[in-house]
N, C-alpha and C positions, 0 to 999 in steps of 0.2 A: 851324832844324837841332835848335836846343835845347829847342826845342818840342816838335816832333816827338818827339824822344828821350825826352822826360819824359812824353808822352803814353802811350808803349810802357812804360814804367817803370809807370805809373799803369795801364795793362789789365795787366800781367803781375800786378802787385799784386794787382789787383782778381780774377783767375784765381787768383793762389794762395788768397787766402782762399775762394772759393768751392768749389777742391778740400778746403780745410781743414775747410769746414763739412759739407760732402759725407760727408767720413772721419768727422767727429764723430757725426754723425746715423747713420751706418753701424752703430758698436758698438752704440748706443742699441738701432737695429732690431734688431741682433744677438743684443743682452739681452734684449729683449723675445719675441723669436722662442724663443730658449734657454730663456727661463720659461716661455712656452706650451708648448714640448715637455717640459720638465721637469713640468708640473703634470699633463699628460696621464696618464701612469704612474698619480700621486697619484690622479686620477679615477679612473682603471680600478680602482685598489685600492681607493679607497673604496666603488666599485660593488659592487666582491668581497665586502667586509665587509658592506655592507648587504644583501647575499643570502645571506651565511653566520648573519645574526641574524635574518633573514627565515627560514631554514631552522630557526633553534636549537629554536622551540616543538616543529616535530616529533618532532626528536631527544629532549628531553626528556622528551615525553609517552611516547616508546618506553621511555626509560629507565621511566620512573614507571610504565608496564606492570610493566616486568622486576621491580621493586622489590615489585611488588603480588602477582607470583606466587612471587617469594620468601619473601614474609611467608606466603600462605595456606599454601605447601609447610612451616614453620616450625610453622605451629598444624596441621597435619595431621601433623605428627611428635611435635608436644609433645601433640596428643591420643591416641596412640599412644602415647605414652611413660604416660600416666596409665593408660590402660588395661592395660598392663602390672602397673605397679603396685598397681592394685585386683585382678588376678588373681592376684598372687603376695600379698597381703595376706589374701584370702579361701583360698587353698592354704596357708599357714602358721597359719589361725585355729586348725586343730584337732589339732598337732603343736607342742605345746610342752614343754618339760621343767620339770618342779614341783620346787620346791624346799622341805625340812622340815627346821623347826630342831629341836635337839638337844630346846625344851621339848615339841615336839610329839610325837617321837618317844617321850618318855618319858610322856606322856598315853594314845598311841595304843597304846602295847606290851601293855598289858594286855587290851585287847579284839583283839587284832591281825588286822586281814583284808586283810592285804597280804604278799607275797611279801618279807621283807627279805634280800637279796645283798649281801654283803661282794666287792668286785670289787678289792681292794689285794693287790699283789704286791711284795717276796716274805710270806708270812704274817706278821702283827704281832701276832695277837690278833683277838677280836670282839668284838661288843655282844651280851650273853645277848637269845635270840631269833631271833638270825641262820640263817637256812634255807641257806643253799648259802655257799660258798666258790669264789670263780671269777675266773679270772684277766681281766681289763678288757680285754685285747686281742682274747680268744675268745671273740666277740660270739655266733658261732653255737650257740657250748657255753650261754652265757648264755639264749639265744631257746629253744633245745631245753629247757633247765629250766623256765621260764616255761610254754611252752607256746604253742599256735597260738591261743588267745585273746587277740588284739590289745587287748581292754579289760582285762586280769588288772591289779591292783592292783599294782606293784612300788616297792620303794624299794630305790637300792645305794648304797653307802657306801666310800670308800676309808680311808687315813690320814688325807687333808687334805681336798681337792676332786678336785685333776685328773684320777684316774685316773675317779671317779667322773661326774664329766661327761662324759669320753670316751664311758665306756660309756653310760652315760644319756641323750646325743645321739645315740648310736649307735641305740639301741632305739627311738627317737622316730622317726628318721631312716627307719627299716625299716616303720614304723605301727603301732608300741605307742603308744596314746591316754593312758596315767596312769601315769605314769614319774617319778619324784621322786627327787632324791638328797638325802643329807643333810649337812646345810651345817656344813661342820667338819671331820667323818668321826668317826673312831676319834679322834684326839686331841682333840676338841672336846668329846667325850662323855666322856674321860678327865678332864680339866682342870674337866670340872662335876660331878666327884666319885661317878661313876657305874663299876660294876666292869666290869673287861674279862676274857673267857673267854679259857682257851686250851684247842684240845681238838688229839690226837694225829689227823690225818687221813693 
């Protein structure tokens, strides 16, 4: 009986050992299955990434075409801007207000071949040889005095520069092509020691 009992104990122990081995094997196979399952999405993701990389050159070429179109548009805009600038320069070429120094005025007065107009308000005297005293703001009156000939030589002055510049630029803007202003005006004339006349208009 003791030997029979020992045999049963040995069989039971062997069975338990076998079961233990099967349980140990199952987790490993389970880990292997899990690893293979987890690798499958990675493989799919890798395949998707490869597909994206393969399609990238097509997208970049499209972007390059778009950039080329933008560059062409910018070049066209620059060309248009240059053309407008050239046109503006050509349009301004014959319409600039000239300047006359006090020395030049002294030199030209004896054989005066221009209209000398005092545009300063209020009246504060005038340079000898002045043809007319007119309000710098009343450009139509100045133009009526000059006449319709847009090539007439005209010299305007005020007490300093601001009123003469305003009137002179207005005349140039209306097409008068031979207009100058006396730099420094009546004040500069007086400071240079030249006489000032006063008339009761």
